[in-house]
C-alpha positions in Angstrom: 0.0 0.0 0.0 1.4 3.3 -1.0 0.5 6.7 0.4 -0.4 9.4 -2.1 -0.8 13.2 -1.7 -4.5 13.0 -1.1 -4.0 10.4 1.7 -1.3 12.6 3.3 -3.8 15.5 3.3 -6.5 13.3 4.7 -4.3 12.0 7.5 -3.2 15.5 8.3 -6.8 16.6 8.5 -7.9 13.7 10.7 -4.9 14.1 13.1 -5.2 17.9 13.2 -1.7 18.4 11.8 -0.9 21.4 9.7 1.4 20.4 6.9 2.6 23.1 4.6 2.1 22.5 0.8 5.8 22.4 0.2 6.2 19.7 2.9 3.5 17.3 1.6 5.9 15.5 -0.8 8.4 14.9 1.9 5.7 13.8 4.3 4.4 11.4 1.7 7.9 9.9 1.2 8.3 9.6 5.0 4.9 7.8 5.4 5.9 5.4 2.6 9.2 4.6 4.3 7.3 3.8 7.5 5.0 1.5 5.6 8.0 -0.3 4.0 9.5 -0.8 7.5 6.2 -2.3 8.7 6.2 -4.6 5.8 9.7 -5.8 6.7 8.4 -6.5 10.2 5.7 -8.8 8.7 8.5 -11.0 7.3 9.8 -11.9 10.8 8.8 -15.5 11.8 7.3 -15.3 15.3 5.6 -18.6 15.2 7.8 -20.1 18.0 7.7 -17.0 20.1 5.3 -16.9 23.1 3.3 -13.8 23.6 4.6 -11.5 26.4 2.6 -9.8 29.1 5.5 -7.5 29.8 9.0 -7.1 28.4 10.3 -7.3 32.0 10.7 -10.8 33.4 10.7 -9.6 37.0 7.9 -11.1 39.2 6.3 -8.7 41.5 6.8 -9.9 45.1 3.8 -9.6 47.2 3.9 -8.5 50.8 1.3 -8.5 53.5 -0.8 -5.4 53.8 -0.1 -4.4 57.3 -0.7 -1.1 58.9 2.5 0.5 60.2 3.2 3.9 61.8 -0.5 4.7 62.2 -2.2 7.1 64.6 0.3 9.9 64.0 -2.2 12.6 63.0 -1.1 15.1 65.6 2.6 14.7 64.6 1.7 15.1 60.9 -0.5 18.1 61.5 2.3 19.7 63.6 4.0 20.4 60.2 0.9 22.1 58.7 0.9 25.8 58.3 -2.9 25.8 58.8 -5.1 23.2 60.4 -8.7 23.0 61.5 -10.7 20.3 63.2 -7.8 17.8 62.9 -7.4 18.3 59.1 -5.1 20.3 56.9 -6.7 23.7 56.1 -6.1 25.4 52.7 -7.1 28.7 51.4 -10.3 28.8 49.3 -9.4 28.9 45.6 -12.9 28.6 44.1 -15.4 31.5 44.3 
């Protein structure tokens, strides 16, 4: 499949790209190079390759969900510039 000038203009319109008239020929050439590269990828034999969930082979180690360092509200609020009723207070930003 080759890209022509009309297709470049259509793609530019659909993707909201502004391509100057003097750049359309270069863009057409670039799109065709990309399509040739994709065609090269189709030639790769992947029949014996298992699908991957992720490119990383690291397994995520699970840990117990335990509460640690809780009940420190007073200590945390001690750092707050403004506090009210046991919560951080911030200036009103919406009228």
